[in-house]
C-alpha positions as CSV (number, residue, x, y, z in Angstrom):
1,X,-21.2,-6.7,-18.2
2,X,-18.5,-7.8,-20.7
3,X,-16.9,-4.4,-20.5
4,X,-16.7,-4.6,-16.7
5,X,-15.0,-7.9,-17.0
6,X,-12.5,-6.5,-19.5
7,X,-11.6,-3.7,-17.1
8,X,-11.1,-6.2,-14.3
9,X,-8.9,-8.4,-16.6
10,X,-6.9,-5.3,-17.6
11,X,-6.4,-4.4,-13.9
12,X,-5.2,-8.0,-13.1
13,X,-2.8,-7.7,-16.1
14,X,-1.4,-4.5,-14.7
15,X,-0.9,-6.1,-11.3
16,X,0.8,-9.1,-13.0
17,X,3.1,-6.7,-14.9
18,X,4.0,-5.1,-11.6
19,X,4.8,-8.5,-10.1
20,X,7.0,-9.4,-13.1
21,X,8.8,-6.0,-12.9
22,X,9.5,-6.6,-9.2
23,X,10.8,-10.1,-9.9
24,X,13.0,-8.6,-12.6
25,X,14.3,-6.0,-10.1
26,X,15.4,-8.9,-7.9
27,X,12.6,-8.8,-5.4
28,X,11.9,-12.1,-3.5
29,X,8.6,-13.8,-4.5
30,X,8.0,-14.7,-0.9
31,X,9.5,-14.1,2.5
32,X,13.1,-15.2,2.4
33,X,12.6,-16.5,6.0
34,X,11.2,-19.7,4.5
35,X,7.7,-19.7,6.0
36,X,4.3,-18.2,5.1
37,X,2.1,-16.1,7.4
38,X,-1.2,-14.3,6.8
39,X,-0.1,-11.5,9.2
40,X,3.2,-10.3,10.5
41,X,2.9,-7.6,13.2
42,X,6.5,-6.8,14.2
43,X,7.5,-3.6,12.2
44,X,11.2,-3.7,13.1
45,X,11.9,-7.2,11.8
46,X,13.1,-8.9,8.7
47,X,9.6,-10.3,8.0
48,X,8.0,-6.9,7.9
49,X,6.6,-6.3,4.3
50,X,7.5,-9.9,3.5
51,X,4.4,-11.8,4.6
52,X,0.9,-11.5,3.1
53,X,-0.2,-8.6,5.4
54,X,1.3,-6.4,8.0
55,X,0.6,-3.0,9.7
56,X,1.1,-1.2,6.5
57,X,-1.8,-3.1,4.8
58,X,-4.1,-0.6,6.6
59,X,-2.4,2.2,4.6
60,X,-3.1,0.4,1.4
61,X,-6.8,0.2,2.3
62,X,-6.7,4.0,2.8
63,X,-5.1,4.2,-0.7
64,X,-8.2,2.6,-2.0
65,X,-10.4,5.1,-0.2
66,X,-8.4,8.0,-1.7
67,X,-8.2,6.5,-5.2
68,X,-11.9,5.8,-5.2
69,X,-12.6,9.4,-4.3
70,X,-10.2,10.8,-6.8
71,X,-11.4,8.6,-9.7
72,X,-15.0,9.4,-8.7
73,X,-14.3,13.1,-8.9
74,X,-12.0,13.0,-12.0
75,X,-13.7,10.2,-14.0
76,X,-17.3,10.4,-12.7
77,X,-18.8,9.5,-16.1
78,X,-16.4,6.6,-16.6
79,X,-17.5,3.0,-15.8
80,X,-16.6,1.7,-12.4
81,X,-14.3,-0.8,-14.0
82,X,-12.3,2.0,-15.7
83,X,-12.1,3.8,-12.3
84,X,-10.8,0.6,-10.7
85,X,-8.3,0.1,-13.6
86,X,-6.9,3.6,-13.0
87,X,-6.6,2.9,-9.3
88,X,-4.8,-0.4,-9.9
89,X,-2.4,1.3,-12.3
90,X,-1.5,4.0,-9.8
91,X,-1.1,1.5,-6.9
92,X,0.9,-0.9,-9.1
93,X,3.2,1.9,-10.2
94,X,3.7,2.9,-6.6
95,X,4.5,-0.7,-5.6
96,X,7.2,-1.0,-8.3
97,X,8.6,2.5,-7.4
98,X,8.5,1.7,-3.6
99,X,10.6,-1.4,-4.2
100,X,13.2,0.4,-6.3
101,X,16.6,1.1,-4.7
102,X,16.1,4.8,-4.6
103,X,12.9,4.6,-2.5
104,X,14.2,1.7,-0.3
105,X,17.3,3.8,0.5
106,X,15.1,6.8,1.2
107,X,13.0,4.8,3.7
108,X,16.1,3.6,5.4
109,X,17.5,7.1,5.6
110,X,14.6,9.1,6.8
111,X,11.9,6.8,8.3
112,X,11.7,4.5,11.2
113,X,12.3,1.5,8.8
114,X,16.0,1.1,9.5
115,X,16.4,-2.3,8.1
116,X,13.8,-2.0,5.4
117,X,14.7,-4.1,2.4
118,X,11.6,-3.6,0.3
119,X,8.5,-5.8,-0.1
120,X,8.3,-9.4,-1.2
121,X,6.3,-9.7,-4.4
122,X,3.6,-11.5,-2.3
123,X,3.3,-8.5,0.0
124,X,3.2,-6.1,-2.9
125,X,0.4,-8.0,-4.6
126,X,-1.4,-8.1,-1.2
127,X,-0.9,-4.3,-0.9
128,X,-2.6,-3.9,-4.3
129,X,-5.4,-6.2,-3.1
130,X,-5.8,-4.2,0.1
131,X,-6.2,-1.1,-2.1
132,X,-8.9,-2.8,-4.1
133,X,-10.7,-3.7,-0.9
134,X,-10.5,-0.1,0.2
135,X,-11.7,1.1,-3.2
136,X,-14.8,-1.1,-3.0
137,X,-15.4,-0.2,0.7
138,X,-15.4,3.4,-0.3
139,X,-17.9,2.7,-3.1
140,X,-20.2,0.8,-0.8
141,X,-20.1,3.2,2.2
142,X,-21.3,6.7,2.6
143,X,-18.5,9.2,2.2
144,X,-18.6,10.2,5.9
145,X,-18.2,6.5,7.0
146,X,-15.2,6.1,4.6
147,X,-13.6,9.2,6.1
148,X,-14.3,8.1,9.6
149,X,-12.8,4.6,9.0
150,X,-9.8,6.2,7.3
151,X,-9.2,8.4,10.4
152,X,-9.7,5.4,12.8
153,X,-7.2,3.4,10.8
154,X,-4.7,6.2,10.8
155,X,-5.1,6.8,14.6
156,X,-5.0,3.0,15.3
157,X,-1.7,2.5,13.5
158,X,-0.3,5.6,15.0
159,X,-1.1,4.3,18.4
160,X,0.0,0.7,17.7
161,X,3.3,1.3,15.8
162,X,3.9,5.0,15.8
163,X,3.5,5.2,12.1
164,X,0.7,5.5,9.5
165,X,0.1,6.7,6.0
166,X,0.3,10.4,6.9
167,X,3.6,10.1,8.7
168,X,5.0,7.8,6.0
169,X,4.3,10.4,3.3
170,X,5.5,13.3,5.5
171,X,8.8,11.5,6.3
172,X,9.4,10.6,2.7
173,X,8.8,14.2,1.5
174,X,9.9,16.4,4.4
175,X,11.7,14.3,7.0
176,X,11.6,15.5,10.6
177,X,14.2,14.5,13.1
178,X,11.7,15.0,15.9
179,X,9.2,12.7,14.4
180,X,11.8,10.1,13.7
181,X,13.1,10.3,17.3
182,X,9.5,9.9,18.6
183,X,8.8,7.0,16.3
184,X,11.9,5.1,17.4
185,X,11.6,5.9,21.1
186,X,8.6,3.5,21.5
């Protein structure tokens, strides 16, 4: 049990380092709007990715599904805490990279996030927390239920905001003018 606790503490330390890195990069700790909300549901607004959760929180739950599956395959003999630690390292690294000028500019240039200014540190830490939730959901559920929930989340956000993890990755890697036009038409 002490080993499991050590892995959890190490994962928390990695998330803390990510928060410190984001603060050092000039990220705002909280929404610059001056108020706190548990949920913000307007994608094209200055509060998107600034409050605790938003539509993209679902993508981070899916990250947890994917990271659990990947660590289970690659580190099957490792303790669960070690697998979680690896997942938190990857998610934390993504959060720091995602909030770097190069990725923020890329989002602005090729995705529907025209005014995207990056995440608040609060939102980034919540994204890491959502990934952890997804990680443990994937561990607790049968694989087919995890896949089904992932598909439902992808289709739900596609319907609700014309964006999801799949389109986000696609638009970052290989932008499509047709997809961008469709996303912004709604």
